[in-house]
C-alpha positions as CSV (number, residue, x, y, z in Angstrom):
1,M,-38.1,14.0,-35.5
2,D,-34.8,11.5,-35.5
3,W,-32.8,13.7,-33.3
4,I,-35.3,13.5,-30.3
5,K,-34.9,9.5,-30.7
6,R,-31.3,10.2,-30.2
7,F,-31.2,12.2,-27.6
8,W,-33.9,10.8,-25.7
9,T,-34.0,7.1,-25.7
10,K,-32.3,4.8,-23.7
11,P,-29.1,3.4,-25.0
12,E,-28.9,-0.2,-26.1
13,E,-26.9,-2.1,-22.8
14,E,-23.5,-3.0,-23.7
15,V,-22.8,-6.7,-23.9
16,V,-20.1,-7.2,-21.4
17,D,-17.7,-10.1,-21.9
18,E,-14.9,-11.7,-19.5
19,L,-12.2,-9.7,-21.3
20,S,-13.5,-6.2,-20.6
21,V,-14.3,-7.5,-16.6
22,P,-11.5,-6.1,-14.3
23,K,-9.4,-8.8,-12.7
24,V,-9.5,-9.3,-8.6
25,I,-6.4,-9.7,-7.3
26,D,-6.1,-11.4,-3.8
27,V,-3.5,-9.6,-2.1
28,M,-3.4,-11.6,0.5
29,K,-3.8,-15.0,-0.5
30,D,-0.1,-15.4,0.6
31,D,0.0,-14.4,4.1
32,T,-0.2,-17.7,6.4
33,D,-1.9,-18.2,9.8
34,P,0.1,-16.6,12.1
35,E,-0.6,-19.4,14.7
36,E,1.2,-21.7,12.5
37,V,4.7,-22.1,13.7
38,T,6.5,-22.5,10.4
39,I,10.0,-21.4,9.3
40,E,8.7,-18.8,6.7
41,N,6.3,-17.2,9.4
42,A,9.1,-17.2,11.7
43,Y,11.1,-15.0,8.7
44,K,8.4,-12.8,8.2
45,T,8.3,-11.9,11.8
46,R,11.9,-11.2,12.4
47,W,11.6,-9.0,9.0
48,I,8.6,-7.0,10.6
49,W,10.4,-6.6,14.1
50,Y,13.6,-6.2,12.3
51,H,12.4,-3.3,10.0
52,T,10.4,-1.2,12.9
53,I,13.7,-1.7,14.8
54,L,15.7,0.1,11.8
55,A,13.2,2.8,11.4
56,I,12.7,3.8,15.2
57,E,17.1,4.2,14.7
58,I,16.8,5.7,11.9
59,F,13.9,8.3,13.4
60,M,16.5,8.7,16.6
61,T,19.6,9.6,14.1
62,N,17.7,11.9,12.5
63,L,16.5,13.8,15.8
64,L,20.2,13.8,16.9
65,L,20.9,15.2,13.6
66,L,18.6,17.9,13.7
67,A,19.3,18.8,17.8
68,I,23.4,19.3,16.2
69,L,22.1,21.5,13.1
70,V,20.4,23.7,15.9
71,V,23.1,23.8,18.5
72,L,25.2,24.5,15.3
73,A,22.6,27.4,13.9
74,V,22.5,29.1,17.6
75,K,26.6,29.2,18.5
76,L,27.2,30.6,14.8
């Protein structure tokens, strides 16, 4: 009857120490208030706009290259 106790009893609760609990990392901690005008905010805003415009230009270039490929494929 020992096997019944082993399989049908509630397991003992584990003791949780602080080392086994995962740390919560706040990834938005370094974000700043957009209403506050600082050099860092201006840099972040310019960085975002620069990369957005760059991504649009790369997309347009890819469309142009695809159009050239289609034209060459049709003529050959």
